[in-house]
C-alpha positions as CSV (number, residue, x, y, z in Angstrom):
1,M,24.2,9.6,-72.6
2,S,25.4,7.0,-70.1
3,I,25.0,4.2,-72.7
4,T,26.9,6.4,-75.3
5,I,29.7,7.1,-72.7
6,E,30.1,3.4,-72.0
7,A,30.4,2.6,-75.7
8,L,33.0,5.4,-76.1
9,I,35.0,4.1,-73.1
10,Q,35.1,0.6,-74.5
11,R,36.3,1.8,-77.9
12,Y,38.5,4.9,-77.2
13,G,39.2,4.8,-73.5
14,P,38.2,7.3,-70.7
15,G,40.4,10.2,-71.9
16,W,38.9,10.6,-75.4
17,S,35.4,9.7,-74.1
18,F,35.5,12.8,-71.8
19,R,37.1,14.9,-74.6
20,T,34.3,13.9,-76.9
21,I,31.6,14.8,-74.3
22,G,33.3,18.2,-73.8
23,L,33.4,18.9,-77.5
24,I,29.7,18.0,-77.9
25,A,28.8,20.3,-75.1
26,L,30.8,23.2,-76.7
27,A,29.2,22.5,-80.1
28,V,25.6,22.4,-78.7
29,M,25.6,24.8,-75.8
30,C,27.7,27.7,-77.0
31,P,25.6,28.6,-80.1
32,S,22.3,28.1,-78.2
33,S,23.5,30.3,-75.3
34,W,24.7,33.0,-77.8
35,M,21.2,33.1,-79.5
36,L,19.3,33.4,-76.2
37,K,17.6,36.8,-75.6
38,E,16.6,38.1,-72.2
39,R,13.0,39.0,-71.6
40,T,13.8,41.8,-69.2
41,R,16.8,43.9,-68.5
42,P,18.7,42.9,-65.4
43,K,18.1,45.1,-62.3
44,K,20.9,46.4,-60.2
45,G,21.1,45.0,-56.7
46,S,23.3,43.5,-54.1
47,F,25.2,40.3,-54.9
48,L,24.0,38.6,-51.7
49,E,20.7,39.2,-50.0
50,W,21.7,38.5,-46.5
51,R,18.3,39.9,-45.3
52,L,16.7,36.8,-46.6
53,F,18.0,34.9,-43.6
54,R,16.0,37.1,-41.3
55,D,13.0,35.2,-42.7
56,P,12.7,31.9,-40.6
57,K,11.1,30.1,-43.5
58,F,13.9,30.8,-45.9
59,A,16.6,30.1,-43.3
60,V,15.1,26.7,-42.4
61,F,14.5,25.8,-46.1
62,F,18.1,26.8,-46.9
63,C,19.5,24.5,-44.2
64,S,17.2,21.6,-45.0
65,A,18.0,21.8,-48.7
66,A,21.8,21.9,-48.0
67,I,21.6,18.8,-45.9
68,G,19.1,17.1,-48.3
69,L,21.5,17.3,-51.2
70,F,24.0,14.9,-49.6
71,P,22.2,11.6,-50.6
72,L,20.7,12.7,-53.9
73,F,23.7,11.8,-56.1
74,V,24.7,8.7,-54.2
75,A,22.4,6.5,-56.3
76,P,23.4,7.6,-59.8
77,F,27.1,7.6,-58.9
78,F,27.1,4.0,-57.4
79,L,24.5,2.3,-59.6
80,P,27.1,1.2,-62.2
81,M,29.3,-0.3,-59.4
82,Y,26.3,-1.9,-57.7
83,G,25.2,-3.4,-61.0
84,T,28.6,-5.0,-61.7
85,S,28.8,-6.2,-58.1
86,M,25.5,-7.9,-58.8
87,G,27.0,-9.6,-61.8
88,L,25.6,-7.4,-64.6
89,S,27.7,-6.4,-67.6
90,A,29.1,-2.9,-67.9
91,S,26.6,-2.0,-70.6
92,S,23.7,-3.2,-68.5
93,A,25.0,-1.1,-65.6
94,A,25.1,1.9,-67.8
95,G,21.6,1.1,-68.8
96,L,20.5,1.4,-65.2
97,V,21.9,5.0,-65.1
98,A,20.0,5.7,-68.4
99,G,16.8,4.4,-66.8
100,F,17.5,6.6,-63.7
101,N,17.8,9.7,-65.9
102,L,14.6,8.8,-67.8
103,A,12.8,8.4,-64.5
104,S,14.2,11.7,-63.3
105,A,12.7,13.4,-66.4
106,V,9.3,11.8,-65.8
107,G,9.5,12.8,-62.1
108,R,10.2,16.5,-63.0
109,I,7.0,16.6,-65.1
110,S,4.9,14.5,-62.7
111,F,5.9,16.4,-59.6
112,G,5.2,19.7,-61.4
113,Q,1.6,18.4,-62.0
114,V,1.3,17.3,-58.4
115,S,2.6,20.8,-57.3
116,D,-0.2,22.4,-59.3
117,Q,-2.8,20.3,-57.3
118,I,-1.4,20.4,-53.7
119,G,1.1,23.1,-53.7
120,P,4.9,23.1,-54.2
121,I,5.9,22.6,-50.5
122,N,3.6,19.6,-50.1
123,A,4.9,18.2,-53.4
124,L,8.5,18.6,-52.3
125,I,7.8,16.8,-49.0
126,I,6.4,13.9,-50.9
127,A,9.5,13.9,-53.2
128,L,11.9,13.9,-50.3
129,V,10.0,11.2,-48.3
130,W,9.8,9.1,-51.5
131,N,13.5,9.5,-52.0
132,A,14.3,8.5,-48.4
133,I,12.0,5.4,-48.6
134,S,13.6,4.2,-51.8
135,L,17.1,4.5,-50.3
136,L,16.3,3.0,-46.9
137,V,13.8,0.3,-47.9
138,I,14.0,-0.6,-51.6
139,W,17.7,-0.4,-52.4
140,P,18.9,-2.6,-49.4
141,V,16.7,-5.5,-50.7
142,S,17.6,-5.0,-54.3
143,T,19.6,-8.2,-54.6
144,S,18.3,-9.0,-58.1
145,L,17.5,-7.1,-61.2
146,A,13.7,-6.7,-60.8
147,P,13.7,-4.8,-57.4
148,L,16.8,-2.8,-58.6
149,I,14.7,-1.5,-61.5
150,V,12.0,-0.6,-59.1
151,F,14.5,1.3,-57.1
152,V,16.0,3.1,-60.1
153,I,12.5,4.3,-61.2
154,S,11.4,5.3,-57.7
155,N,14.6,7.1,-56.7
156,G,15.0,8.7,-60.2
157,M,11.5,10.2,-60.1
158,A,11.9,11.5,-56.6
159,N,15.4,12.9,-57.5
160,G,13.9,14.7,-60.5
161,G,11.0,16.0,-58.5
162,F,13.4,17.7,-56.0
163,F,15.2,19.7,-58.6
164,A,12.0,20.6,-60.5
165,L,10.2,21.9,-57.4
166,M,13.0,23.9,-55.9
167,P,12.5,27.2,-57.9
168,T,8.7,27.0,-57.3
169,V,9.1,26.5,-53.5
170,V,11.6,29.4,-53.3
171,G,9.2,31.5,-55.3
172,S,6.4,30.6,-52.8
173,I,8.3,31.7,-49.7
174,T,10.2,34.8,-51.0
175,E,9.3,38.0,-52.8
176,S,9.4,37.8,-56.6
177,S,11.9,40.7,-56.7
178,K,14.4,38.6,-54.7
179,L,13.8,35.3,-56.4
180,A,17.0,35.3,-58.5
181,S,19.2,36.1,-55.5
182,A,17.4,33.6,-53.2
183,M,17.7,30.8,-55.8
184,S,21.4,31.5,-56.5
185,M,22.1,31.5,-52.7
186,L,20.2,28.3,-52.2
187,I,22.1,26.5,-55.0
188,T,25.4,27.8,-53.6
189,G,24.3,26.2,-50.3
190,W,24.2,22.8,-52.1
191,T,27.9,22.8,-52.6
192,G,28.7,20.7,-49.6
193,G,26.2,18.0,-50.7
194,Y,27.4,18.1,-54.3
195,L,31.0,17.7,-53.3
196,M,30.8,15.4,-50.2
197,G,27.7,13.2,-50.6
198,A,29.1,10.6,-52.9
199,P,32.7,10.6,-51.3
200,I,31.2,10.0,-47.9
201,A,29.2,7.1,-49.3
202,G,32.4,5.8,-50.9
203,Y,34.3,5.9,-47.7
204,L,31.5,3.9,-46.0
205,L,31.5,1.4,-48.8
206,E,35.3,1.0,-48.5
207,A,35.2,0.7,-44.7
208,F,32.7,-2.2,-44.9
209,G,34.6,-4.2,-47.4
210,G,34.6,-2.4,-50.7
211,E,32.9,-3.1,-54.0
212,N,34.6,-6.5,-54.5
213,S,32.9,-7.9,-51.4
214,G,29.4,-8.3,-52.8
215,L,26.4,-6.3,-52.1
216,E,26.5,-6.1,-48.3
217,P,29.0,-3.2,-48.1
218,Y,26.6,-1.0,-50.0
219,R,24.0,-1.1,-47.3
220,P,25.8,1.1,-44.8
221,A,26.5,3.6,-47.6
């Protein structure tokens, strides 16, 4: 998709590129959603299960996931800029994002297999530690294409593992009857990280010289 978007931008500009993506989403997702059938009838219940926060395990997990979301989208958002700052072409930078997404898909499956062997919470810990190491250790030394590819694969797999494991972890610490409410509340708690993670990194990047000052300003971010 990122490679396709880059080609659309080069040919038609940003406006029609986004319109094309929106039309594709409508054409594909609306009919498929219309044809879906629910396995069970929805049960009536409260919109928010505030009682879940009485469980220390859920409360701690809710807070840690909300904080952990802040760095997860920094890499895919800034990879194209980082690639062009390194001297790569726009199409090559888009290819990095495509590689990130492919690694994310592999990570979702791989961490699912790991979860079956060692449990979802242990697998999630590995995914988060792996993500942190890739950001703190691999990305700062990725001054050429080879280590950057290693970072893209590592961070992409860890990123995908996080999202794949979340429902399983929630299911392991809450009652099955409250799983839907618990998961929806958890995702709502991610809002701060979704909205502010990349902007905070962008402010740091700008404060240390901006994207036109080489690779050094990316390290604080």
